[in-house]
C-alpha positions in Angstrom: 0.0 0.0 0.0 1.2 3.5 -0.6 1.2 6.6 1.7 -2.0 7.9 0.2 -3.8 4.9 1.4 -2.3 5.4 4.9 -3.5 9.0 5.0 -7.1 7.9 4.2 -7.3 5.9 7.3 -10.0 7.8 9.2 -8.9 9.1 12.5 -5.7 7.2 13.0 -2.2 8.5 12.9 0.6 7.2 10.6 2.2 5.3 13.5 -1.1 3.6 14.3 -1.5 2.6 10.7 2.0 1.2 10.6 1.4 -0.8 13.8 -1.9 -2.2 12.5 -0.2 -3.4 9.3 -1.8 -0.8 7.0 1.5 1.0 6.4 3.5 -1.8 4.8 5.9 -0.5 2.3 5.8 -2.0 -1.1 9.1 -3.8 -0.6 8.0 -5.5 2.6 4.7 -6.4 1.0 6.3 -7.9 -2.0 8.7 -9.8 0.2 5.8 -11.3 2.1 4.1 -12.2 -1.1 7.2 -13.9 -2.4 7.4 -16.1 0.7 3.7 -17.0 0.3 4.4 -18.0 -3.3 7.4 -20.0 -2.3 5.3 -21.8 0.3 2.6 -22.5 -2.2 5.1 -24.5 -4.3 5.7 -26.8 -1.3 3.2 -29.6 -1.0 1.7 -29.5 -4.5 0.6 -25.9 -4.8 0.6 -26.1 -8.6 -1.7 -28.8 -9.9 -0.3 -28.4 -13.4 3.4 -28.7 -12.4 3.9 -32.1 -14.1 1.9 -31.3 -17.2 4.9 -31.3 -19.5 5.7 -34.9 -18.5 2.1 -35.9 -19.0 2.0 -34.4 -22.5 5.2 -36.2 -23.4 3.8 -39.5 -22.3 0.6 -38.8 -24.2 2.5 -38.0 -27.4 4.5 -41.3 -27.0 1.3 -43.3 -26.6 -0.1 -41.7 -29.8 3.0 -42.6 -31.7 2.8 -46.2 -30.6 -0.9 -46.3 -31.4 -0.3 -45.0 -34.9 2.5 -47.5 -35.6 0.4 -50.4 -34.3 -2.7 -49.3 -36.2 -0.7 -49.3 -39.4 0.4 -52.9 -38.7 -3.2 -54.0 -38.0 -4.3 -52.4 -41.3 -1.6 -54.2 -43.2 -2.6 -57.5 -41.6 -6.2 -56.9 -42.5 -5.3 -56.0 -46.1 -3.6 -59.3 -46.5 -6.3 -61.3 -44.8 -9.1 -62.9 -46.7 -12.7 -63.5 -45.5 -15.1 -65.9 -47.1 -18.8 -65.3 -47.2 -21.4 -67.9 -48.3 -25.0 -67.7 -49.5 -27.6 -69.4 -47.3 -27.5 -72.5 -49.5 -23.7 -72.3 -49.9 -24.0 -72.2 -53.7 -22.1 -68.9 -53.9 -18.9 -67.9 -52.2 -17.5 -64.4 -52.1 -13.9 -63.6 -50.9 -13.1 -60.1 -49.5 -9.9 -58.7 -48.1 -9.8 -57.2 -44.6 -10.3 -53.8 -46.3 -13.5 -55.1 -47.9 -11.9 -55.3 -51.3 -13.4 -58.0 -53.6 -10.9 -60.8 -54.2 -13.1 -63.4 -55.8 -16.5 -65.0 -56.3 -17.3 -68.6 -56.9 -20.8 -69.6 -58.3 -21.9 -73.2 -58.6 -24.0 -74.5 -61.4 -26.9 -75.0 -58.9 -26.9 -71.2 -58.3 -27.0 -70.5 -62.0 -29.9 -72.8 -62.5 -32.0 -70.8 -60.0 -32.3 -67.8 -62.4 -30.8 -64.3 -62.6 -32.9 -62.8 -59.8 -32.2 -65.6 -57.3 -28.5 -65.6 -58.3 -28.3 -61.8 -57.6 -29.8 -62.4 -54.1 -27.3 -65.3 -53.4 -24.4 -63.1 -54.4 -25.6 -60.3 -52.1 -26.0 -62.8 -49.2 -22.5 -64.1 -49.7 -21.1 -60.6 -49.9 -22.9 -59.5 -46.7 -21.6 -62.6 -44.9 -18.0 -61.9 -46.0 -18.3 -58.2 -45.1 -19.6 -58.9 -41.7 -16.8 -61.3 -41.0 -14.2 -58.7 -42.2 -15.7 -55.9 -40.0 -15.9 -58.2 -37.0 -12.2 -59.2 -37.4 -11.1 -55.6 -37.6 -13.1 -54.6 -34.5 -11.6 -57.6 -32.6 -8.0 -56.6 -33.7 -8.6 -53.0 -32.6 -10.0 -54.1 -29.3 -6.9 -56.3 -28.7 -4.6 -53.4 -29.7 -6.4 -51.0 -27.3 -6.2 -53.5 -24.4 -2.5 -54.3 -25.1 -1.8 -50.5 -24.8 -3.9 -50.2 -21.6 -6.5 -48.0 -23.3 -10.1 -48.0 -22.1 -12.5 -50.2 -24.1 -15.1 -48.6 -26.3 -18.5 -50.2 -25.5 -19.8 -49.6 -29.0 -17.1 -51.8 -30.6 
């Protein structure tokens, strides 16, 4: 506080103001403030004191996750999933990336006619697609659990 503040003290003299603590000079006030700040650092005064280390760990975890996710994608690209029609007269093969790899149609499927054949191919494709998606979800769950990440209930 400055001297103008001390003078405003109604009815008390300068010596009384100093004794009551109102007359602290700026230097003494700042010194008291510094010691309070120093004490605040003791015993965890700053809740964000270790944030830099946390951010470093988070960045490392992201890098590991990216590398592992690329590996999973490569594995899935090389994997093949077979899907069959309900009567097993049509077989569709998809990669883990849902890329068509092949389709086998038996003579029995051809003899059912064009409309029925289209439905059988669609059934086989859906079966292969479902198997591919399920495999990808399982691989990502395993990856997340191996890295100690929380599980997504929607997967």
